[in-house]
N, C-alpha and C positions, 0 to 999 in steps of 0.2 A: 377793579373799580369800573362801574358803568358810568357812561357820560351823564346819566341822570343826576349823579351826585356832584358833578363838577360845576363850578360857578357858571361859565358860559357854555353854550352848545353850538356856537357859530364861529369857533376860532380858526377853522381851516381856510376860510376865505378872508382876505384882508378887509377890514371894516371900511365902510364908506367914509370919506373925509369928514362929512358932517357929523357922523356918529363918533368918529375918533375925537373930533373937537369937543363934543359934549362930554366924553369920558377922558378928559385931559389928564386925570390922575390915575387911570387904570394901569394895571401891570400886564406885561406880556411874557409868557414862558415859552422858550424856544428849545426844541429838541426833536429828533426824528422819531423817537419812541413815544407813541401816543399815550400808552398807559403810564409811562414814567412822568411825562409832563402833566398829565391830569392828576397824578398823585401829588406833584408839587403844587399845582393849583389848589388842591384840597388843603394842603398845609397853609397856603396863603389865606384860604377861607377860615381855617382854624385860628389863624393869628388875629382874626377879628378885624381885618383891615376893611374899611367900608367901601373902598373902590373895587370894581369888578376886575376879574382876571381873564385875559384871553390866552390861548395857547396856539402855537404855530410850529410847523415843521421848518427845518433849516432851509429847504428849497423855497418854500413860500416866503419865509422871512427875507431871504436874499433878493427876492423880486419886489419886496415892499419898498415903496418910495420913502425917501428919508423924511419927508414932511409927515408921513403917517407914523413912522417910528418915533419922531420927535414928539408926537402928541401923547405918548405914554409917559406915565410918571416914573416908571422903572422897567428895565428889561432884565429878566432872569434867565441867564444862559446856563444850560446844563452842558458841561464840557467833558469829553472823554479823554482820560489820560492813560487808559489801559490798552487801547488799540495799537498794535505793533505793525499792522499792515497798511496803515494810512500814511500817505505822503505829506499830508497837511499838518502843520504845526497846530496842536490843539488850541493854542491861544490865538491863532490867527483871526477867528471871528470876533473875539474880544478886541484885539488890537485895531482891526479894521473899523469896528463900530465906534470905538472910542476916538479914533482919528476923525471919522466923519461927524460924530456928534459928541464933542468933548464934554458938554454939560449934562448929558443924559446919564442918570444913575444906572449903573450896570452891576448886578449881583451875580457872582459865579457860584454854581453848584457843581462840584467835581466828582466824577467817578474814577477811582483809581489814582487820585492825586496824592501828594505828600506835602510836607512843609515847604519844600522848594517850589512846588507848583503854586502854593498859596502866595509866596513872595513874588513869583513871576507874574501871577495874575494881578496882584495889587499894583505892581509896577506898570503893567500893561493897561491899567485904567479901571480895574474893578473897584467898586465902592466897598464891597464886602465879599467874603469867601467862606463857603462851608463844604465839607465833604457831604455828599448827597445822603449818606446813611446816618448822619449825626446832626440833623438840623434841629435846633432848639426853637420851639414855636414862640416862646417869649422873646428870644433874641431876634427872631425873624420879624416879630411884631414891631420891635423897637427900630430895626433897620428900615422897614417899609414905612412906618409912620414918619420917619425922618425925611422920606422922599415923597410919599403920596398923601400924607396928612396935611392939615392946614398949617401946622407949625413945622417948618423945615430947617430950623437951626438946632444946634446942639442943646439949646435950652429947652427944647420940646420934651426931652426926657425929664428934666427937672420939674417942669410945670405939670407934667402928667402925674408925677409921683412927688407931691409936696413933702412927704415924710422922709425923703432922702436926707442923709446927713449933709451938713454944710461945713465945708472946710475953706477958710478964707483964702482967696487967690486961685481956687480951682473950680472949673466947670466940669461936671460929670457928663460924659458922652454916652456911655452904655455900660451895663454890668457885664463883666467877663468871667467872674468866678464867685463862688459863694460857699461858705462853710458855716458850721453852727456858731462860730465865734466872730467871723469877719467876712467882709465882702470886698471884692476887688473890682474897681471900675476903670475903664478907659477914660482918662481925664486930660484936660488941657490946663496948663498953668498960664495965667494971664501974661506972664513975662517971658515965656519960652515958646519957641516955634514948634517943637516936637511934642506929641502926646506922651503921657506917662501912664504906667499902671499904678493906681492909687489904692492901697489897701487901707480900709477903714474898719475899726473895731470899736463897738460901743463899750463904754466903761460904766456899766450899771450892774447892780445886783451882784451875781457871782463873778462878773467880769471886772469888778472894781480892783484897783491895784494900790499898793502901798507907796509911800514916798520913796523908799529904798528901791522898789521895783521900777518906778518911773526913772530914777537916776540911773539905774543900770541899763534900761532900755536906751536912754539918750547916750550914755557912754559907748555902748556897743554899736549903736547906729553911727556915731562919729568915727569909730574904728573902721567900720565897713565902708563908709563913704570915702575913707582915705586909701583904700586898697588899690583901686585902679588896675584890676587884673582882668584879662580877657575871658576867664572862666567864672568870674563872679560879677553879678549884676551891679551896675552903678546905682548907689543910693543917692538920689537927687535931693530929697527933702524928707523930713520927719518931724514929728511933734506930738504933744499930748495937750489936748484942750480939756475943759471941764467935762465934756461928754464923750470925747473920742480919742483914740490913739490912731495915728495915721503914718503911713510909710509910702513914699513915692519912689519908684524905681523905673529904670528904662523899660519901655514897652517892646515886646517881642512878637511881631505879627505872625511868625512861623508856627507859633503854638508850642506845646510842651512835649516832653518825652512820652507822656501818657497817651497823647494822640498818635504818636509814632508807633507805640507798642500795639496799636490795633491791627497792625500788619507785621509779619515776621521781620526780625532784625537779623542781618547777616552776622556771622561770627566776627568778621573784621570790624563792622560797625559797633557791635556790642563791646568788643575789647577796647576799641578807640574811645567810645563813650565812657566806659568805666575808668580808663586812664585819665580822661579829662576831668571826670568827677573827683577822682582821687587827687588830682592836682588842685582843684578848687578847694577841697577840704584841707589840703596841706596849707594853702594860703590863709584860710580863715582860722585854722587851728593855731598856726604860728602867731597870728594876731591876737590870740586869746579868746576867740569866739567859737562856741559850739553851736551847730545848726539846730539839732534836736528834732527836726521834722523833715528829714531827707526822704523824698519819694518822687516818682516820675512827674507828678504835676508841679513840683517845685524845681524841675530841671527844664529850662527852656532851650529851644533849638534856634539856630540862626541859619541864614541862607548859605553860609559856607560850612555847614555841618558841625558847628561848635555847640557844645553843651554849656549852658550858663546857669549857675546856681542862684536861686532867688528865695524869697520868703523865709528869712532866717528865724528859727525857733526862738532865738533870744528876743525877738520882737514880738513873740506871742506865747510860746509854751511855758516859759517861766514867769512872764508877766501875768498870764492868766493861768491859775491853778485849776485846770479843767479836770473833771472826774472822768477818767478814761473808761470806767465801767459803763458809762452811759453813752460812749462814742457811737456814732452812726457808721456802720460798715461802708456806707456809700461814699464816705469821705476818703476811704482808702488808707488812712493813717494807721490803724491797728495792724495792717498787714506788714508794715515796715518798722514796727516798734520793737526796740531791744528789750530783753527780759528785765534788766534793771529798771528801765522806765516803767514797765508794767508793774513792777514791785513798788513803785512810788518814789524811786531814788532819782536824783538828778544825774543824767548820764554825762560822761566825759567824752573826749574825742573818739573813744572806742565804741561808744553808742552810735555815732554817725557812721563808723565803719561797718557795724552790724547792718544798718539800714542799706548801706551800699551793697552789702552782700546779698540782700533780698533783691535789690534792683538788678545786680549782675546775674543772679540766677534767673530772674524773670526774662531778661534780655536773651540769655542763651537758650533756655528751655521753653520759652513761650508760655510759661505758667508760673504762678507764685509758688514758693516752696512750702508755705504754711497756710492752709485754708481750713474752712469749717463752715458748718451750717449756720452758726451764730457767732457773736462776738466772743463768748466764753470759749468756744472750740478753737478759735484763732489764737487767743491769748494763751491757752493751754499748750497749743502746738509750739509756740515760741519758747515756752518754758521747758518742755519735755520731749517733743518729737525729734527724731533723728533728722539730720539734714538729708533731703532726698538726693538721689543720684542724677547727674546730668546724662544726657544721651551719650552712647558709647563714643561717637566721633568727637565729643567735647570733653572726654575724660581728663585730658591734661589740665583742665581748669578746676577739677574737683578739689584738690588740696587748698587752692586759694579760697574757694567758696566755703569749704569746711572751716577754715580758720576765721574767715570773716563772720560766719554764723555760729561761732562757738557760744555756748550758753553763758559762760563766765567771761567777763571782760578781760581778765588776765590772760586768757588763752587766745585772744585775738591778736592781730597785728598791733604793735604798740603805737604806731603812728601811720598817717596816710602815706608818708614817704616809704615806710617799710612795705606797705601794700603795693605801691607802684613798683618797687623793686621785685616783689614776689610775682606780680602779674607779668612783668617783663621777662622773668626767668623762664616761664612756661609758655609764653606766646611764641608763635612761629616767627622766625627771623625773616626780614625782608629779603627777597631774592636779589642777588647781585649779578651783574653782567660778567662775561668771561674775562673782560679786561680789567676788572676791579681787583 
């Protein structure tokens, strides 16, 4: 990218105090790689933020007087988490800046970070965090408008988009996920200090539900709210209005297993994650709830490397009788769907175990077991294709994967507890000391 396409052409020398004062709501991008910071400045421009964007190297930024830094509406720090030869903590620039200017909005863009990096960055003072390779322009627009736009409160999102659903007692802060049937927002309850993930689904047209479906949704949400298990998300609130179904659960800033799978997962982590997922399924199945939509985006990660099950299919898949033949492959759901669900039957707990088999294979092999050029190819592969082989060094797990991905439910593990036992039987035993 040439500098002719970047917003400003004078970022390398600190702006004069008078100019900085006039651009009190401008943004500053900081990184040593000129091309990278200009690309990020271009993303800011695409986000249609009216304020200009300056860019600056780390050394120039370190010499910049605090009064000049304070004049910016937001500072966008590109931090490196992949350099192994650096003595400096990658979060040190963020911590130092937040300590000196605690009210300044700081947004972190990470190279090589993971979910733990995100948590540490937020704790160190970041207002928001993105992997540099997966910046969503619409989300960036919302984040920057909250700091550089004329409306700087959470209500700015609502006033910008008056068509957003209204759920009594909740303020929508930003959209964090979307599918063809529902949208998930980061939201705040007027009576609670912590934000929640609020899933809202319109109940119109093909999404309308019967009285029996409404009653089952409410019954199963009450069951889930009573579980209180470390591998199952806390259900904080739920309800059905005339226009919407909504479900509020605890918010997980570390992101989902889907983001984690953008990078290779070690054998140890894959087996640990699968065991945790199996334990979560055991808990919900014993409570009489079937998930029906198990996939990486519904498995959230915590800063202590736990996997937490969210977005129960009982709150969606059976309440909404969606036509899977029109599913969008971008949602990912058809890749994890069991054959009986494809055939239009209501799956039992063994359907959840089939989906777990897809997730386990994906974690171990780094690829989905059943793929295709279109939706029909994927569904046909679930119905008839042989289970692919794992890499030779992971061959010990093949019998577990084969049984999870059996085409007929009767050939799979009969319960999540049986799966956990089967996985433990083939997993390497922890090393013990000579004195044990």
